[in-house]
DOLUM-42424 format. One record per residue: residue in one letter; y, z, x of N, C-alpha, C, O in turn. Coordinates in steps of 0.02 Angstrom, whole numbers, padded with zeros to 5 digits, always signed. Example, Ala and Ser with C-alpha at 12.3 -4.5 7.8 and 13.67 -1.06 7.14 Angstrom:
2
A-00284+00390+00660-00225+00390+00615-00165+00390+00660-00166+00423+00712
S-00112+00354+00642-00053+00357+00684+00002+00394+00645+00057+00402+00670
END
This chain:
346
X-00060+00000+00040+00000+00000+00000+00063+00000+00042+00106-00041+00027
X+00073+00041+00093+00134+00037+00136+00144-00030+00166+00200-00054+00171
X+00092-00061+00187+00098-00128+00217+00125-00177+00167+00164-00222+00185
X+00106-00170+00103+00131-00215+00051+00206-00204+00041+00244-00251+00032
X+00224-00140+00043+00296-00125+00037+00335-00154+00094+00389-00182+00085
X+00308-00146+00154+00341-00173+00213+00347-00249+00207+00398-00277+00225
X+00296-00281+00182+00299-00354+00173+00352-00372+00122+00388-00421+00131
X+00356-00334+00069+00406-00349+00017+00477-00343+00046+00522-00382+00032
X+00483-00290+00087+00549-00280+00118+00567-00339+00164+00622-00365+00160
X+00523-00359+00205+00535-00415+00250+00549-00479+00211+00593-00518+00229
X+00511-00488+00158+00521-00547+00117+00589-00546+00084+00622-00597+00077
X+00608-00486+00064+00674-00480+00033+00730-00498+00082+00777-00533+00063
X+00727-00475+00145+00778-00490+00197+00780-00565+00209+00833-00596+00216
X+00722-00593+00212+00719-00666+00224+00751-00704+00166+00786-00754+00175
X+00738-00678+00107+00766-00712+00049+00843-00707+00049+00879-00754+00032
X+00866-00648+00070+00939-00639+00073+00971-00684+00126+01026-00710+00116
X+00937-00693+00178+00964-00734+00233+00966-00808+00212+01013-00845+00228
X+00914-00826+00177+00908-00896+00159+00948-00913+00096+00958-00972+00080
X+00969-00864+00061+01007-00878+00000+01077-00906+00018+01102-00893+00073
X+01105-00945-00027+01174-00970-00015+01223-00914-00023+01207-00862-00052
X+01284-00925+00002+01333-00871+00003+01353-00851-00066+01366-00792-00079
X+01356-00898-00111+01377-00879-00177+01326-00837-00212+01340-00801-00260
X+01268-00843-00188+01214-00805-00220+01196-00743-00181+01152-00706-00203
X+01227-00728-00126+01211-00668-00087+01239-00607-00123+01287-00612-00162
X+01205-00546-00107+01226-00484-00140+01293-00462-00115+01316-00477-00059
X+01321-00426-00159+01384-00394-00142+01370-00332-00102+01313-00312-00097
X+01425-00300-00072+01413-00239-00032+01384-00183-00074+01342-00145-00050
X+01405-00178-00136+01376-00124-00178+01302-00137-00191+01260-00091-00192
X+01289-00200-00199+01216-00214-00209+01177-00200-00147+01120-00176-00151
X+01205-00214-00089+01170-00198-00026+01158-00124-00019+01105-00102+00003
X+01207-00087-00039+01200-00015-00033+01143+00009-00077+01103+00051-00057
X+01141-00016-00134+01088+00005-00180+01020-00016-00153+00971+00022-00157
X+01017-00073-00127+00952-00096-00099+00930-00053-00042+00872-00035-00035
X+00978-00035+00001+00961+00009+00058+00936+00076+00033+00888+00105+00059
X+00970+00099-00016+00951+00165-00042+00881+00163-00072+00839+00208-00064
X+00872+00109-00105+00803+00100-00135+00750+00096-00080+00697+00127-00084
X+00766+00058-00030+00719+00050+00025+00708+00116+00060+00652+00134+00079
X+00763+00153+00067+00757+00218+00101+00713+00263+00060+00670+00299+00086
X+00724+00261-00004+00683+00303-00048+00610+00280-00046+00564+00321-00046
X+00602+00217-00043+00533+00192-00038+00501+00213+00027+00442+00230+00029
X+00540+00212+00082+00512+00235+00146+00493+00308+00144+00442+00328+00171
X+00534+00347+00111+00520+00419+00107+00456+00430+00067+00413+00469+00086
X+00451+00394+00012+00389+00401-00028+00327+00379+00011+00273+00408+00006
X+00338+00328+00048+00281+00303+00087+00260+00354+00139+00200+00365+00150
X+00310+00384+00172+00294+00435+00223+00259+00494+00191+00209+00520+00215
X+00290+00515+00133+00258+00572+00099+00187+00555+00079+00141+00595+00086
X+00179+00495+00055+00112+00473+00034+00064+00473+00094+00007+00494+00090
X+00092+00447+00150+00050+00445+00210+00034+00515+00234-00022+00530+00255
X+00086+00558+00229+00074+00628+00251+00021+00660+00206-00025+00692+00230
X+00030+00651+00140-00019+00681+00095-00088+00651+00107-00139+00686+00107
X-00089+00588+00118-00154+00555+00131-00185+00582+00195-00245+00596+00198
X-00143+00589+00246-00168+00615+00309-00193+00686+00302-00246+00705+00328
X-00151+00726+00265-00172+00796+00254-00237+00798+00216-00282+00838+00231
X-00242+00755+00165-00304+00753+00126-00363+00733+00170-00417+00762+00168
X-00350+00679+00212-00403+00658+00258-00421+00714+00306-00479+00726+00323
X-00367+00750+00329-00379+00804+00376-00421+00859+00344-00467+00886+00375
X-00402+00875+00280-00441+00926+00245-00514+00903+00237-00561+00941+00249
X-00521+00841+00217-00589+00816+00208-00628+00818+00274-00687+00836+00276
X-00591+00798+00328-00624+00799+00394-00643+00870+00413-00697+00883+00439
X-00596+00918+00399-00610+00988+00415-00669+01014+00374-00714+01047+00399
X-00665+00997+00308-00721+01018+00266-00787+00987+00289-00839+01020+00292
X-00783+00922+00307-00843+00889+00332-00866+00921+00397-00926+00931+00408
X-00815+00936+00440-00832+00968+00504-00864+01035+00492-00914+01054+00523
X-00832+01073+00444-00860+01139+00429-00930+01133+00401-00976+01170+00419
X-00937+01083+00355-01004+01073+00327-01055+01054+00380-01112+01077+00381
X-01032+01010+00426-01077+00991+00480-01094+01049+00525-01150+01057+00547
X-01042+01091+00538-01055+01150+00580-01104+01199+00546-01149+01227+00577
X-01091+01206+00479-01137+01250+00443-01208+01223+00444-01258+01258+00453
X-01210+01157+00435-01277+01126+00436-01309+01132+00504-01369+01146+00510
X-01268+01122+00555-01294+01130+00624-01317+01201+00636-01368+01213+00667
X-01276+01249+00610-01294+01319+00619-01359+01335+00582-01403+01369+00608
X-01363+01308+00520-01425+01319+00482-01485+01288+00517-01539+01317+00523
X-01473+01226+00541-01528+01194+00577-01547+01232+00640-01606+01239+00657
X-01495+01258+00675-01509+01298+00735-01548+01360+00717-01595+01380+00752
X-01526+01392+00661-01560+01453+00640-01633+01437+00620-01680+01472+00638
X-01640+01383+00582-01708+01362+00563-01750+01344+00623-01809+01359+00627
X-01717+01310+00670-01752+01292+00732-01774+01354+00769-01829+01357+00797
X-01729+01405+00770-01745+01467+00804-01804+01501+00769-01850+01528+00801
X-01800+01500+00702-01855+01530+00664-01921+01493+00677-01974+01522+00687
X-01914+01426+00677-01973+01385+00691-02001+01399+00761-02061+01403+00772
X-01953+01405+00807-01974+01420+00876-02010+01487+00880-02061+01495+00913
X-01979+01538+00845-02011+01603+00845-02080+01600+00812-02129+01627+00837
X-02082+01565+00754-02146+01558+00720-02197+01521+00764-02256+01538+00766
X-02171+01470+00800-02215+01434+00845-02242+01479+00900-02301+01477+00918
X-02195+01520+00927-02216+01566+00979-02267+01617+00953-02318+01631+00985
X-02251+01643+00893-02298+01691+00864-02365+01658+00849-02418+01687+00862
X-02361+01597+00822-02423+01561+00807-02462+01548+00871-02524+01555+00873
X-02425+01529+00923-02459+01517+00987-02491+01580+01014-02547+01580+01040
X-02453+01637+01006-02482+01701+01028-02545+01718+00988-02596+01739+01015
X-02539+01708+00921-02597+01721+00879-02656+01677+00897-02713+01699+00901
X-02640+01612+00910-02692+01566+00930-02724+01588+00996-02785+01585+01004
X-02682+01610+01042-02708+01633+01106-02751+01695+01097-02805+01702+01125
X-02725+01742+01054-02764+01802+01041-02831+01785+01008-02883+01810+01027
X-02826+01740+00957-02888+01720+00924-02935+01685+00972-02996+01693+00969
X-02906+01645+01016-02947+01610+01065-02982+01660+01110-03041+01653+01127
X-02944+01713+01130-02974+01765+01172-03030+01800+01135-03084+01813+01161
X-03015+01816+01070-03065+01851+01029-03127+01807+01020-03184+01829+01027
X-03114+01743+01003-03170+01696+00993-03211+01689+01057-03272+01688+01055
X-03176+01684+01112-03211+01677+01176-03252+01739+01191-03309+01736+01214
X-03220+01798+01177-03256+01860+01188-03317+01864+01143-03372+01884+01164
X-03306+01845+01079-03363+01845+01032-03417+01796+01054-03477+01811+01049
X-03395+01738+01079-03444+01690+01104-03484+01719+01162-03545+01710+01166
X-03447+01754+01206-03482+01785+01263-03531+01839+01239-03587+01844+01263
X-03506+01879+01189-03550+01931+01163-03610+01900+01128-03667+01923+01136
X-03597+01847+01089-03653+01814+01055-03701+01784+01105-03762+01788+01097
X-03674+01753+01157-03717+01725+01209-03758+01780+01243-03818+01772+01256
X-03723+01837+01256-03759+01893+01286-03813+01919+01239-03869+01934+01261
X-03795+01924+01174-03845+01947+01125-03903+01899+01120-03961+01920+01117
X-03888+01834+01119-03940+01784+01116-03985+01788+01177-04047+01782+01173
X-03953+01797+01235-03992+01804+01297-04038+01866+01293-04096+01863+01311
X-04008+01922+01267-04049+01982+01260-04106+01971+01211-04163+01991+01223
X-04090+01939+01153-04142+01925+01104-04196+01879+01133-04255+01889+01121
X-04173+01830+01171-04222+01784+01203-04267+01822+01251-04328+01813+01253
X-04235+01867+01291-04275+01907+01337-04322+01953+01300-04380+01963+01318
X-04295+01983+01244-04336+02028+01204-04396+01990+01174-04452+02014+01175
X-04381+01930+01146-04435+01890+01118-04486+01871+01170-04547+01872+01158
X-04462+01853+01228-04507+01836+01282-04550+01895+01302-04611+01890+01313
X-04516+01954+01304-04553+02015+01320-04605+02030+01266-04661+02049+01280
X-04583+02022+01202-04630+02033+01146-04689+01984+01149-04746+02003+01137
X-04673+01921+01164-04727+01872+01171-04777+01893+01225-04837+01888+01217
X-04748+01916+01281-04793+01939+01335-04835+01998+01312-04895+02002+01326
X-04801+02045+01276-04838+02104+01252-04891+02083+01202-04948+02108+01204
X-04873+02037+01157-04922+02013+01108-04981+01980+01143-05039+01991+01125
X-04965+01940+01194-05019+01908+01232-05063+01961+01265-05125+01957+01264
X-05030+02011+01296-05068+02065+01328-05110+02103+01276-05168+02119+01288
X-05078+02116+01218-05114+02152+01165-05173+02111+01140-05228+02138+01130
X-05163+02046+01131-05218+02003+01109-05275+02003+01160-05334+02005+01143
X-05255+02001+01224-05306+02003+01276-05344+02069+01274-05405+02072+01281
X-05305+02125+01265-05337+02190+01262-05383+02194+01201-05439+02220+01205
X-05358+02168+01143-05399+02169+01082-05462+02128+01093-05517+02148+01073
X-05453+02069+01125-05512+02028+01140-05561+02066+01184-05622+02065+01173
X-05533+02099+01236-05577+02139+01280-05611+02195+01241-05671+02208+01249
X-05571+02228+01198-05599+02283+01158-05653+02257+01110-05705+02289+01100
X-05639+02198+01080-05689+02169+01035-05753+02152+01074-05808+02163+01050
X-05743+02125+01135-05801+02109+01176-05840+02173+01192-05901+02176+01189
X-05800+02226+01211-05833+02289+01227-05867+02318+01166-05923+02345+01169
X-05832+02312+01108-05861+02338+01046-05926+02302+01030-05976+02332+01010
X-05924+02235+01038-05984+02196+01026-06039+02216+01074-06098+02222+01056
X-06019+02226+01138-06068+02248+01187-06096+02316+01168-06156+02329+01173
X-06049+02362+01145-06072+02429+01125-06118+02425+01064-06168+02460+01060
X-06100+02379+01016-06143+02371+00958-06212+02347+00978-06263+02373+00956
X-06211+02296+01022-06276+02271+01045-06314+02324+01084-06375+02331+01077
X-06276+02362+01125-06308+02415+01163-06336+02469+01116-06391+02494+01125
X-06294+02487+01065-06318+02537+01016-06378+02511+00977-06425+02548+00964
X-06375+02446+00960-06433+02417+00925-06496+02420+00969-06551+02437+00946
X-06486+02405+01033-06543+02409+01079-06568+02482+01084-06628+02495+01085
X-06518+02528+01089-06538+02598+01093-06573+02621+01030-06623+02657+01033
X-06545+02600+00971-06577+02618+00909-06648+02589+00905-06695+02622+00882
X-06653+02527+00928-06719+02496+00928-06766+02534+00975-06825+02545+00959
X-06739+02554+01033-06780+02593+01080-06799+02661+01050-06855+02685+01057
X-06749+02690+01015-06762+02756+00984-06816+02748+00930-06861+02789+00925
X-06809+02694+00889-06860+02682+00838-06929+02671+00869-06979+02697+00845
X-06929+02632+00923-06993+02620+00957-07022+02685+00985-07081+02699+00980
X-06976+02726+01015-06999+02790+01041-07024+02836+00985-07075+02870+00992
X-06987+02835+00929-07009+02876+00873-07077+02852+00847-07121+02892+00831
X-07084+02784+00844-07148+02758+00823-07204+02778+00871-07259+02795+00851
X-07187+02774+00936-07237+02794+00987-07255+02867+00979-07314+02887+00979
X-07201+02909+00972-07213+02981+00964-07252+02994+00900-07299+03034+00899
X-07230+02959+00845-07265+02968+00782-07338+02947+00787-07383+02980+00761
X-07350+02890+00821-07419+02867+00830-07460+02917+00870-07518+02930+00856
X-07426+02944+00923-07461+02995+00963-07477+03056+00921-07533+03083+00923
X-07426+03078+00882-07438+03136+00839-07492+03122+00788-07535+03164+00774
X-07489+03061+00758-07541+03043+00710-07610+03040+00742-07660+03060+00713
X-07611+03015+00805-07675+03013+00840-07701+03084+00852-07761+03098+00844
X-07654+03128+00873-07675+03197+00885-07697+03231+00820-07744+03269+00819
X-07660+03214+00765-07674+03246+00700-07725+03207+00659-07736+03222+00600
X-07755+03157+00688-07799+03113+00650-07858+03150+00619-07882+03130+00566
X-07882+03203+00651-07939+03242+00625-07916+03303+00586-07958+03344+00565
X-07851+03310+00575-07825+03371+00541-07826+03363+00466-07819+03308+00439
X-07835+03420+00432-07827+03426+00359-07774+03480+00347-07777+03534+00375
X-07727+03463+00306-07674+03511+00290-07689+03542+00222-07701+03508+00172
X-07689+03609+00221-07704+03646+00160-07639+03677+00134-07607+03715+00170
X-07620+03659+00073-07558+03683+00044-07572+03733-00012-07618+03724-00052
X-07532+03786-00014-07538+03836-00068-07579+03896-00051-07592+03936-00096
X-07601+03905+00010-07639+03964+00030-07590+04021+00041-07548+04017+00086
X-07593+04075+00001-07545+04130+00008-07549+04161+00078-07602+04163+00109
X-07492+04184+00102-07490+04214+00168-07526+04281+00169-07521+04320+00121
X-07563+04294+00223-07600+04357+00231-07673+04353+00211-07711+04398+00228
X-07694+04300+00176-07764+04295+00154-07811+04284+00213-07871+04298+00208
X-07783+04259+00269-07827+04245+00326-07838+04306+00371-07870+04300+00423
X-07813+04365+00351-07820+04423+00394-07893+04445+00401-07914+04468+00455
X-07932+04440+00348-08001+04463+00350-08046+04412+00385-08082+04429+00432
X-08045+04350+00361-08091+04299+00387-08058+04250+00435-08093+04212+00468
X-07993+04250+00438-07959+04198+00477-07955+04133+00437-07988+04125+00385
X-07916+04086+00463-07908+04022+00427-07973+03982+00426-07987+03946+00378
X-08014+03989+00481-08078+03954+00482-08123+03979+00426-08157+03940+00393
X-08124+04046+00416-08165+04075+00362-08140+04054+00294-08180+04039+00249
X-08072+04052+00285-08045+04030+00221-08063+03957+00206-08077+03940+00149
X-08064+03914+00258-08081+03844+00249-08154+03838+00227-08171+03798+00184
X-08197+03879+00259-08268+03878+00238-08275+03901+00166-08316+03874+00128
X-08235+03951+00146-08236+03975+00077-08213+03920+00029-08240+03914-00026
X-08161+03880+00050-08137+03824+00008-08192+03773-00001-08203+03749-00057
X-08228+03757+00053-08283+03708+00048-08338+03734+00002-08366+03697-00038
X-08354+03799+00010-08408+03828-00031-08389+03830-00104-08431+03819-00148
X-08324+03844-00119-08302+03850-00188-08295+03783-00222-08306+03777-00282
X-08276+03731-00184-08262+03667-00215-08313+03613-00199-08324+03569-00240
X-08344+03616-00139-08391+03564-00118-08454+03598-00090-08463+03600-00029
X-08497+03623-00133-08556+03660-00108-08600+03618-00063-08629+03643-00015
X-08604+03554-00076-08646+03512-00034-08618+03505+00036-08656+03502+00085
X-08552+03502+00042-08521+03495+00108-08525+03560+00147-08529+03559+00209
X-08524+03616+00113-08524+03681+00147-08588+03690+00187-08589+03725+00238
X-08643+03659+00162-08708+03665+00197-08715+03616+00255-08763+03620+00294
X-08665+03569+00261-08669+03520+00315-08649+03554+00380-08592+03572+00391
X-08699+03562+00424-08687+03598+00487-08646+03557+00537-08622+03584+00587
X-08639+03492+00525-08601+03450+00572-08525+03459+00564-08487+03443+00610
X-08504+03484+00506-08432+03494+00495-08411+03558+00531-08428+03613+00511
X-08376+03548+00585-08354+03605+00627-08278+03607+00631-08245+03555+00636
X-08251+03667+00628-08179+03677+00634-08164+03690+00708-08187+03738+00737
X-08125+03646+00737-08107+03652+00807-08049+03701+00817-08047+03739+00866
X-08002+03700+00770-07942+03742+00777-07910+03750+00708-07916+03705+00666
X-07876+03806+00696-07841+03817+00633-07778+03858+00646-07779+03906+00685
X-07723+03840+00613-07660+03877+00622-07613+03864+00563-07622+03817+00524
X-07564+03906+00558-07511+03897+00508-07454+03855+00538-07438+03861+00597
X-07423+03813+00496-07366+03773+00521-07306+03818+00531-07295+03864+00491
X-07265+03805+00582-07204+03845+00591-07152+03829+00537-07147+03773+00514
X-07115+03881+00517-07064+03873+00466-06998+03853+00500-06957+03895+00516
X-06990+03787+00511-06932+03763+00550-06868+03760+00509-06814+03773+00536
X-06873+03744+00445-06813+03728+00406-06780+03790+00374-06719+03797+00378
X-06819+03834+00344-06790+03890+00307-06832+03952+00321-06889+03957+00299
X-06803+04000+00359-06839+04060+00376-06850+04106+00315-06896+04146+00315
X-06807+04099+00264-06812+04141+00204-06853+04108+00149-06852+04131+00092
X-06888+04056+00165-06926+04019+00116-06982+04063+00088-07018+04096+00125
X-06989+04064+00021-07038+04108-00012-07107+04076-00016-07158+04111-00018
X-07110+04007-00018-07175+03975-00023-07214+03983+00043-07184+03985+00096
X-07281+03988+00038-07321+03999+00099-07320+03938+00145-07315+03881+00122
X-07326+03952+00209-07330+03897+00256-07398+03863+00251-07447+03892+00231
X-07398+03799+00270-07460+03761+00265-07510+03783+00318-07492+03806+00372
X-07573+03776+00301-07627+03789+00349-07653+03723+00374-07668+03678+00334
X-07660+03716+00440-07684+03654+00470-07753+03669+00500-07762+03713+00542
X-07802+03629+00476-07871+03637+00500-07888+03575+00540-07885+03519+00515
X-07906+03586+00604-07924+03530+00648-08000+03527+00653-08033+03573+00677
X-08027+03470+00629-08099+03459+00632-08118+03422+00696-08075+03401+00734
X-08182+03414+00706-08204+03381+00768-08204+03306+00762-08196+03271+00812
X-08214+03279+00700-08218+03206+00692-08176+03184+00632-08164+03221+00585
X-08153+03121+00637-08115+03091+00582-08161+03079+00522-08139+03083+00465
X-08223+03065+00536-08271+03051+00483-08277+03110+00435-08277+03100+00374
X-08281+03171+00462-08286+03230+00420-08222+03242+00380-08224+03262+00322
X-08165+03228+00413-08102+03236+00377-08098+03189+00317-08080+03210+00262
X-08115+03125+00327-08113+03076+00274-08162+03094+00218-08148+03083+00159
X-08219+03120+00238-08270+03139+00188-08244+03194+00143-08252+03191+00082
X-08213+03246+00173-08186+03302+00134-08129+03279+00089-08126+03298+00031
X-08083+03237+00116-08026+03214+00076-08049+03169+00019-08019+03170-00035
X-08102+03129+00030-08129+03087-00024-08156+03130-00080-08144+03116-00139
X-08193+03183-00062-08218+03229-00113-08161+03263-00150-08166+03274-00211
X-08107+03281-00114-08050+03313-00146-08016+03266-00196-07995+03287-00250
X-08011+03201-00178-07981+03153-00224-08023+03144-00286-07997+03136-00341
X-08089+03146-00277-08133+03136-00334-08133+03196-00381-08140+03188-00441
X-08125+03256-00354-08125+03317-00395-08058+03328-00429-08054+03359-00482
X-08006+03304-00400-07937+03308-00428-07906+03378-00421-07847+03382-00403
X-07943+03431-00434-07914+03499-00430-07956+03542-00384-08016+03551-00394
X-07922+03568-00332-07954+03611-00283-07926+03681-00292-07867+03690-00304
X-07970+03731-00285-07948+03801-00294-07973+03844-00236-08019+03825-00200
X-07940+03901-00228-07961+03953-00180-07956+04019-00217-07902+04044-00232
X-08017+04049-00231-08020+04111-00269-07985+04104-00336-07952+04150-00360
X-07993+04044-00365-07965+04030-00431-07894+04004-00432-07871+03981-00484
X-07858+04008-00375-07788+03984-00372-07788+03911-00348-07823+03895-00301
X-07747+03869-00379-07747+03798-00358-07716+03788-00289-07667+03820-00272
X-07746+03744-00250-07721+03725-00184-07727+03650-00178-07755+03616-00222
X-07701+03623-00122-07707+03551-00110-07732+03539-00040-07717+03576+00007
X-07772+03484-00034-07796+03462+00032-07768+03392+00045-07777+03347+00004
X-07734+03384+00100-07707+03319+00118-07718+03307+00192-07735+03352+00230
X-07709+03244+00211-07711+03227+00283-07648+03254+00316-07596+03262+00285
X-07654+03267+00381-07598+03293+00419-07566+03236+00459-07599+03204+00499
X-07502+03223+00446-07467+03168+00479-07403+03194+00513-07381+03250+00502
X-07376+03150+00556-07310+03164+00585-07256+03159+00530-07269+03131+00477
X-07197+03187+00544-07142+03186+00494-07121+03114+00479-07105+03099+00421
X-07121+03070+00529-07103+03000+00518-07153+02966+00471-07135+02929+00426
X-07217+02979+00484-07269+02948+00442-07266+02976+00371-07275+02938+00323
X-07254+03040+00364-07247+03070+00298-07190+03038+00259-07196+03023+00200
X-07134+03028+00294-07076+02996+00262-07093+02925+00241-07075+02903+00187
X-07128+02888+00285-07147+02819+00269-07195+02818+00209-07191+02773+00168
X-07239+02867+00205-07286+02870+00149-07249+02887+00084-07265+02862+00030
X-07199+02932+00089-07160+02950+00030-07121+02891+00002-07111+02886-00058
X-07100+02845+00047-07061+02788+00024-07102+02741-00020-07073+02701-00058
X-07167+02745-00017-07210+02704-00059-07222+02736-00128-07253+02706-00171
X-07196+02797-00138-07216+02836-00196-07197+02801-00262-07239+02795-00306
X-07134+02779-00269-07111+02747-00331-07149+02683-00345-07169+02669-00401
X-07158+02643-00292-07194+02580-00300-07266+02592-00320-07293+02558-00363
X-07298+02642-00287-07367+02658-00304-07373+02683-00376-07423+02670-00409
X-07323+02720-00400-07325+02744-00469-07324+02687-00519-07361+02687-00568
X-07280+02636-00506-07278+02578-00550-07344+02540-00549-07369+02519-00601
X-07371+02531-00489-07435+02495-00483-07492+02534-00517-07537+02504-00546
X-07488+02601-00513-07539+02642-00546-07536+02634-00621-07587+02632-00655
X-07475+02630-00649-07467+02622-00721-07493+02554-00744-07513+02547-00802
X-07493+02504-00700-07516+02436-00717-07589+02425-00697-07614+02369-00698
X-07624+02481-00678-07695+02477-00659-07707+02430-00600-07755+02392-00599
X-07662+02433-00551-07670+02391-00490-07706+02428-00434-07713+02402-00379
X-07730+02490-00449-07769+02530-00401-07733+02537-00333-07761+02518-00282
X-07673+02564-00332-07637+02571-00268-07666+02628-00225-07689+02679-00251
X-07663+02618-00161-07684+02670-00113-07636+02669-00054-07613+02616-00032
X-07622+02730-00027-07582+02735+00034-07632+02744+00091-07661+02798+00098
X-07642+02692+00130-07690+02694+00185-07659+02724+00247-07598+02731+00253
X-07703+02743+00294-07680+02773+00356-07646+02720+00400-07672+02664+00405
X-07588+02734+00432-07551+02796+00421-07502+02792+00363-07490+02843+00330
X-07473+02732+00350-07424+02726+00295-07423+02655+00270-07371+02622+00268
X-07482+02631+00249-07488+02563+00223-07503+02566+00148-07539+02609+00125
X-07474+02518+00111-07486+02513+00040-07540+02460+00027-07536+02404+00052
X-07589+02479-00013-07643+02433-00031-07650+02434-00107-07650+02487-00138
X-07655+02375-00137-07665+02371-00210-07699+02304-00226-07704+02260-00184
X-07721+02299-00288-07756+02240-00311-07707+02197-00350-07676+02220-00398
X-07701+02134-00329-07657+02087-00363-07695+02023-00378-07716+01987-00333
X-07705+02010-00444-07741+01951-00468-07811+01947-00436-07833+01894-00414
X-07844+02006-00434-07912+02009-00408-07917+02009-00332-07973+02009-00306
X-07862+02010-00297-07862+02009-00224-07826+02071-00197-07773+02089-00223
X-07855+02102-00146-07826+02162-00117-07770+02141-00068-07781+02101-00023
X-07711+02169-00080-07653+02155-00037-07634+02219+00000-07636+02274-00028
X-07617+02211+00064-07598+02269+00105-07531+02253+00140-07521+02198+00166
X-07486+02302+00139-07420+02292+00168-07403+02352+00212-07413+02410+00194
X-07375+02336+00272-07357+02389+00319-07285+02413+00308-07267+02469+00329
X-07243+02372+00277-07173+02392+00267-07149+02370+00198-07177+02325+00167
X-07097+02403+00174-07069+02387+00110-07038+02317+00109-07042+02282+00058
X-07007+02297+00164-06974+02232+00166-07025+02176+00156-07011+02128+00120
X-07083+02182+00187-07134+02130+00178-07159+02130+00106-07173+02077+00078
X-07164+02190+00076-07184+02193+00006-07132+02160-00039-07149+02125-00086
X-07067+02171-00025-07013+02141-00064-07014+02065-00057-07005+02029-00106
X-07026+02041+00005-07030+01968+00015-07087+01938-00025-07080+01884-00054
X-07144+01974-00026-07201+01948-00064-07187+01951-00139-07204+01904-00176
X-07155+02006-00162-07141+02013-00234-07092+01960-00257-07095+01939-00315
X-07047+01937-00213-06999+01885-00232-07033+01819-00247-07004+01776-00281
X-07094+01809-00221-07130+01746-00232-07181+01752-00289-07213+01703-00307
X-07187+01812-00317-07237+01824-00369-07202+01843-00435-07177+01899-00440
X-07200+01800-00485-07165+01815-00548-07191+01878-00582-07152+01916-00611
X-07257+01890-00579-07286+01949-00612-07258+02013-00580-07240+02060-00616
X-07254+02015-00513-07227+02074-00479-07152+02081-00491-07126+02136-00497
X-07116+02023-00495-07045+02025-00510-07032+02058-00578-06987+02100-00585
X-07072+02039-00627-07064+02069-00693-07084+02143-00692-07053+02184-00725
X-07136+02158-00654-07161+02227-00650-07110+02274-00617-07102+02331-00639
X-07077+02249-00564-07032+02292-00525-06958+02274-00538-06915+02286-00495
X-06944+02248-00596-06875+02231-00613-06832+02294-00613-06844+02341-00651
X-06781+02295-00569-06736+02352-00563-06759+02405-00515-06718+02443-00489
X-06825+02410-00502-06851+02463-00458-06833+02448-00385-06807+02492-00350
X-06848+02387-00363-06834+02370-00293-06759+02370-00279-06738+02390-00224
X-06717+02347-00328-06645+02347-00318-06618+02418-00310-06576+02431-00266
X-06643+02464-00352-06620+02534-00346-06645+02565-00281-06610+02606-00251
X-06703+02545-00259-06728+02569-00194-06684+02545-00138-06669+02583-00091
X-06661+02481-00141-06617+02455-00088-06551+02492-00087-06526+02509-00033
X-06522+02505-00147-06459+02542-00150-06468+02613-00122-06425+02637-00086
X-06523+02644-00139-06536+02712-00114-06543+02712-00038-06517+02757-00005
X-06577+02662-00011-06585+02657+00062-06518+02646+00096-06504+02676+00147
X-06475+02601+00067-06409+02588+00096-06366+02650+00094-06328+02663+00141
X-06371+02688+00039-06331+02750+00033-06352+02801+00085-06310+02834+00116
X-06418+02807+00096-06442+02853+00148-06420+02830+00217-06403+02872+00259
X-06419+02764+00229-06398+02739+00293-06323+02753+00305-06303+02770+00361
X-06282+02745+00252-06210+02759+00258-06198+02833+00273-06155+02850+00313
X-06237+02877+00241-06229+02949+00253-06247+02967+00325-06216+03010+00356
X-06297+02932+00352-06314+02945+00422-06260+02919+00469-06266+02926+00529
END
C-alpha cells in the first residue's frame, strides 16, 4: 500500500509538470496538496510502525513459542535421556541377574548331571550286587537242596538201619506200668501168648532175646503207659505172632485190651501213618489194602495186586485210572494241601 501511494504521488507531480500553465494549480491548491500528502505520509508511517510493531509482537510471540517448545523438547529429551539411562541400568541389572541365573542353572544342571551319573553308577553297582546276591541265593538254594537231599538220604539210611535193627521186634501197647515187676517183660509176653495164642505159647522155638520199655521222650508227665518192646530171635516168629494178632482182632492181658504191632523207626511210622486215609477208603471199597514192610501200600485193583512205595507214585497211577479218581475225589487234593501246609510250617 505505501508503494502505491508513493506511485500516486510521483504520478501526480508528473501530471502537474506536464499540464499546461492555464491548467496548473494555484498556490492555495498546492498548499492543500502538500498538506494532504504530508498527512498521507504520516498515516503511512503510522501504518508502517503499527505493522512493524505487530510483526515484532508476532515475531516475539513466535520466538517465545519456539523457546517454550524448545524448552519442552529439551525437558522431554532430558526425561527421555533419564528414562533411557534408567532403562539401560535396568537392562544391565536384568542382564546381570539373567547371567547369574544362567550360571546358577548351569551349575544346577551340572550338579544334576553329576548326581544322575552317580545314581546310574550306584544303580549299576546295586544291580551287580543284586545279581551276585541272586547267584549266591541260587547257589544257597541248590546247596540247601543238596543238603536236604543228603539229610533225607541220611534219615532214610538211619531209618533203614533202625528198621533192620528193629525188624524182629514186637511193640506191645497198653501194658500198665509195674506189671513186669513179678515176671519181667519176658514173662508178661509169655503170659500174652498163653492167654491169646495157646498154640504159639507151646512153640519152643519162639525165644525172647531182649525186652524193655520205650523211653518217654516227649512228655515226662504222660499218664499212658510206655510201650513194651519185645525183641525176638527171628523175623519169622515175629510175623507169625503178628499174623495171629491180626486174625484175632482183639488181644488182652489179664482181661485188659492191648495191642501188638511191629516196631519201626519214627520215619517209617510216619510214612505208614500217611497211608492211613487212603487205606481207609480202599478198605471201604473192599480193595483189601495192606501196609507192607516197611511203609508200602498194597491193594487189589481190578483183580491185580498193586504196590506203591510213595504217595506221589500212587497219585500218578490214580490220575490214569478213572475208577480210582472217582473213589479218591477230594481225598488226594486235601492230602496235598495238608502236606503243603505242614511244609510251610516247617
